[in-house]
C-alpha positions in Angstrom: 86.4 -36.8 109.8 85.6 -40.1 108.1 84.4 -43.2 109.9 87.9 -44.8 109.7 90.7 -42.3 110.5 93.8 -42.5 108.3 96.0 -40.7 110.9 99.6 -41.8 110.6 99.0 -44.1 107.6 101.3 -43.8 104.6 99.6 -43.4 101.2 101.7 -43.5 98.0 100.0 -41.5 95.2 101.3 -41.8 91.6 100.3 -39.2 89.1 100.3 -36.8 92.0 101.6 -33.7 90.2 98.2 -32.7 88.7 94.6 -33.4 88.2 93.0 -36.2 90.1 96.2 -37.4 91.6 96.9 -34.0 93.1 93.4 -33.7 94.5 93.5 -37.2 96.0 96.9 -36.5 97.6 95.7 -33.3 99.2 92.4 -34.9 100.3 94.3 -37.9 101.8 96.2 -35.5 104.0 93.0 -34.9 105.9 93.3 -36.7 109.2 97.1 -36.6 109.4 98.1 -39.1 106.7 101.7 -39.1 105.4 101.6 -38.8 101.6 104.3 -39.9 99.3 104.0 -38.0 96.0 105.2 -39.5 92.7 105.1 -38.1 89.2 107.5 -37.0 86.5 107.7 -33.3 87.4 109.6 -32.5 90.6 108.5 -28.8 90.6 104.8 -29.8 90.4 105.2 -32.4 93.2 106.8 -29.8 95.4 103.8 -27.6 95.0 101.5 -30.4 95.9 103.7 -31.2 98.9 103.0 -27.7 100.2 99.3 -28.2 99.8 99.5 -31.6 101.6 101.3 -30.0 104.5 98.8 -27.1 104.7 96.0 -29.7 104.8 97.6 -31.3 107.9 99.5 -34.2 106.4 103.2 -35.0 105.9 104.6 -35.1 102.4 107.5 -36.9 100.8 108.4 -36.0 97.2 109.5 -39.1 95.2 109.9 -38.2 91.5 109.1 -41.2 89.3 108.5 -42.3 85.8 106.0 -45.2 86.4 107.0 -46.9 83.1 110.4 -47.6 84.7 110.0 -50.7 86.8 113.4 -50.4 88.4 112.7 -46.8 89.3 109.4 -48.0 91.0 111.4 -50.4 93.2 113.8 -47.6 94.1 111.0 -45.2 94.9 109.4 -47.8 97.2 112.7 -48.3 98.9 113.0 -44.5 99.5 109.5 -44.4 101.0 110.3 -47.4 103.2 113.5 -45.8 104.4 111.7 -42.6 105.3 108.5 -43.9 106.7 108.9 -47.7 107.2 106.7 -48.7 104.3 103.5 -48.1 102.4 100.0 -48.6 103.9 97.8 -47.6 101.0 98.1 -46.9 97.3 96.3 -44.3 95.1 97.3 -45.0 91.5 96.5 -42.1 89.3 99.2 -41.9 86.6 97.5 -42.2 83.1 98.2 -41.6 79.4 96.3 -41.4 76.2 96.9 -40.1 72.7 94.8 -38.1 70.2 95.5 -41.0 67.7 92.9 -43.4 68.8 91.6 -45.4 65.8 92.8 -48.3 63.8 93.5 -45.8 61.0 95.9 -43.6 62.9 97.1 -45.3 66.1 100.8 -46.1 66.4 102.0 -49.2 68.2 104.7 -47.3 70.0 101.9 -45.1 71.5 99.9 -48.3 72.3 102.9 -49.7 74.2 103.4 -46.5 76.2 99.7 -46.3 77.1 99.6 -49.8 78.3 102.9 -49.4 80.2 101.5 -46.3 82.0 97.9 -47.3 82.6 98.3 -51.0 83.3 101.8 -52.4 83.7 102.7 -49.5 86.1 99.7 -50.3 88.3 100.9 -53.9 88.6 104.5 -52.9 89.2 103.6 -50.5 92.0 101.3 -53.0 93.7 104.0 -55.7 93.3 106.7 -53.4 94.9 104.3 -52.7 97.8 102.5 -56.0 98.3 104.4 -57.1 101.4 103.7 -53.7 103.0 100.0 -53.8 102.0 99.7 -57.2 103.6 101.3 -56.0 106.8 99.1 -52.8 106.9 95.9 -54.5 105.6 96.0 -51.8 103.0 93.8 -50.4 100.3 94.6 -50.0 96.6 92.6 -47.4 94.7 93.3 -47.6 91.0 91.9 -44.5 89.3 90.7 -45.9 86.0 88.0 -44.6 83.7 84.4 -45.1 82.8 85.9 -46.6 79.6 87.3 -49.3 81.9 83.8 -50.1 83.1 81.8 -49.9 79.8 82.7 -49.6 76.2 83.0 -45.9 75.3 83.5 -45.1 71.6 86.3 -42.5 71.1 88.2 -43.4 74.3 90.9 -45.0 72.2 91.8 -48.6 71.6 94.9 -48.8 73.9 93.3 -46.6 76.6 90.1 -48.6 76.8 91.9 -51.9 76.7 94.4 -50.9 79.4 91.7 -49.4 81.7 89.5 -52.5 81.3 92.4 -54.7 82.3 92.9 -52.6 85.4 89.5 -53.8 86.5 90.6 -57.4 86.1 93.8 -56.6 88.1 91.7 -55.2 91.0 89.3 -58.2 90.9 92.3 -60.5 91.1 93.8 -58.6 94.0 90.5 -58.8 95.9 90.1 -62.6 95.3 93.8 -63.4 96.1 94.6 -61.0 98.9 91.5 -60.7 101.0 92.8 -63.2 103.5 95.7 -60.7 104.1 93.3 -57.8 104.5 94.2 -56.1 101.2 91.4 -54.4 99.4 91.3 -52.9 95.9 88.9 -50.4 94.3 88.5 -50.0 90.5 87.5 -46.3 90.5 85.9 -45.3 87.2 85.2 -41.6 86.7 83.5 -40.2 83.6 84.6 -36.8 82.1 86.8 -34.9 84.5 87.9 -31.3 83.9 91.7 -31.7 84.0 94.6 -31.1 81.6 94.2 -34.7 80.5 91.5 -33.4 78.2 94.3 -32.0 76.0 95.0 -35.5 74.9 91.7 -35.7 73.1 91.5 -35.4 69.3 89.2 -32.4 69.8 89.9 -30.6 73.1 86.7 -29.5 74.8 86.1 -25.8 75.2 84.9 -24.1 78.3 81.3 -24.6 77.4 81.8 -28.4 77.0 83.6 -28.6 80.3 80.7 -27.2 82.2 79.1 -30.0 84.2 82.1 -32.3 84.1 83.4 -33.8 87.3 86.1 -31.9 89.1 89.3 -33.5 90.5 87.9 -32.9 94.0 84.8 -35.0 93.1 87.1 -37.9 92.3 89.2 -37.2 95.5 86.1 -37.6 97.6 85.5 -41.0 96.0 89.1 -42.0 96.7 88.6 -41.1 100.4 85.4 -43.1 100.5 87.3 -46.2 99.5 90.3 -45.5 101.7 88.2 -44.7 104.8 85.6 -47.4 104.6 85.7 -49.8 107.6 88.0 -52.8 107.3 85.1 -55.2 106.7 83.9 -53.1 103.7 85.4 -53.4 100.3 84.5 -51.1 97.4 85.2 -53.4 94.5 84.2 -51.0 91.7 83.0 -47.4 91.9 81.6 -45.5 88.9 81.1 -41.8 89.1 79.9 -39.7 86.2 78.5 -36.3 85.4 74.7 -36.2 85.4 74.7 -35.3 81.8 76.6 -38.4 80.7 74.5 -40.7 78.4 
């Protein structure tokens, strides 16, 4: 059990159907949290809900396309109706494209990536801000090492959007600390998930060896969520030891 128990708290996880979001949702169930699960695939969310319940938490499946701001408000309302509101957020929905250079990127892709990686983070926080103030809640935005330091090859839209998430978290921490709200810009390096399929060259099994696992990221999420109320993890970078 962590230093600060999350028993009874409601955590809303976006991008919960797979990868880091799924692992964070299941890890958050430890200690009896109630976990609202959002993503675009209801069948995947139902599978995660089973794992959350097996881990000792309650689960609520709330399918959502995070690029639809009206749907975000409706999803928040559904969680509030079921559980009275949201105490903490884990924002894991993300998007990239294999077309990452000035020579081949498409502006429609650029807009979609920014909408998913940045605008959706702001919209979920905005929908939940009154709850976060009431609960003295924590926001964990799962970003990328490309949002912490320039990484050639990450993609123009991806790097720009993830870097901006860092600014969003800093603003939350400056503006909302009197209300007890904390935000963590969590920046993992290479993680072995299906997200790797969005790379121009998909890593093979040998190249995936030594990458972070979704569970590694989930432990970092819990570190931020479970830190004592007087402790704020402004930014947390975790990388595989082989990363240069």
